[in-house]
C-alpha positions in Angstrom: 0.4 -0.1 0.1 1.6 3.5 -0.9 1.2 6.6 1.0 0.1 9.7 -0.3 2.4 12.5 -0.2 3.2 14.8 2.5 4.5 18.4 2.8 6.1 20.4 5.3 4.9 24.0 5.2 7.2 26.7 6.6 6.1 30.1 7.5 9.2 32.3 8.7 7.4 34.8 11.0 10.1 37.1 11.3 9.7 37.7 7.5 6.0 37.7 7.7 4.3 41.5 7.5 0.9 40.2 8.9 -0.8 41.0 5.7 -3.2 38.0 6.2 -2.9 37.0 2.6 -2.5 33.4 3.3 -5.3 33.1 6.2 -7.5 34.3 3.5 -6.5 32.3 0.7 -6.1 29.3 2.5 -7.9 29.3 5.6 -8.1 25.5 6.3 -4.1 25.4 6.8 -3.4 29.1 7.7 -4.4 31.4 10.5 -3.4 34.4 12.0 -1.9 35.0 15.7 -2.4 37.6 18.0 -0.4 40.3 16.0 -1.5 39.6 12.8 1.4 37.2 11.7 0.6 33.9 9.8 0.7 30.4 11.4 0.0 26.9 10.4 -3.3 25.9 12.2 -3.0 23.7 15.1 -4.3 20.4 13.3 -1.4 20.4 11.0 1.4 22.1 13.1 4.3 20.4 14.3 7.0 23.2 15.7 6.2 26.6 16.3 8.5 29.2 18.3 9.1 33.0 17.7 10.9 32.1 14.3 8.6 29.9 12.4 5.6 27.9 12.3 5.8 24.6 10.6 3.3 21.7 9.7 2.8 18.9 7.8 0.1 18.6 4.9 -1.1 16.1 2.6 -1.4 16.2 -1.2 -5.1 17.2 -1.1 -4.0 20.7 0.4 -0.9 21.5 -1.8 -2.7 23.4 -4.3 -4.4 26.0 -1.7 -1.0 26.2 0.4 0.8 26.7 -3.3 -1.4 29.5 -4.1 -1.0 31.0 -0.3 2.8 30.8 -0.7 3.0 32.4 -4.6 0.7 35.4 -3.1 2.8 36.2 0.0 4.2 39.6 -0.8 7.4 38.6 1.3 8.0 34.9 0.1 7.5 33.9 4.0 6.1 30.4 3.2 7.9 27.5 2.1 6.9 24.3 0.9 9.0 21.1 1.0 8.0 17.7 -0.3 9.0 15.0 2.5 10.6 11.8 1.2 9.5 8.6 3.1 
């Protein structure tokens, strides 16, 4: 049985300018913290600190996250395919 591809999503919080683009484009994966900075929602999150917010998503959410990353004006969102 083959598993579906997974991707690590990283938001560089120090780069984020709190424009709220990602949460408006892909609200299933992203939300804003109390300062307006983008973070990965808790159900996908694997790590978060003052510098980054990271999560794991499946192939089903990749297009949504790619669109948010593309529209980020400061390129604060990175996507990395995970090899199993």
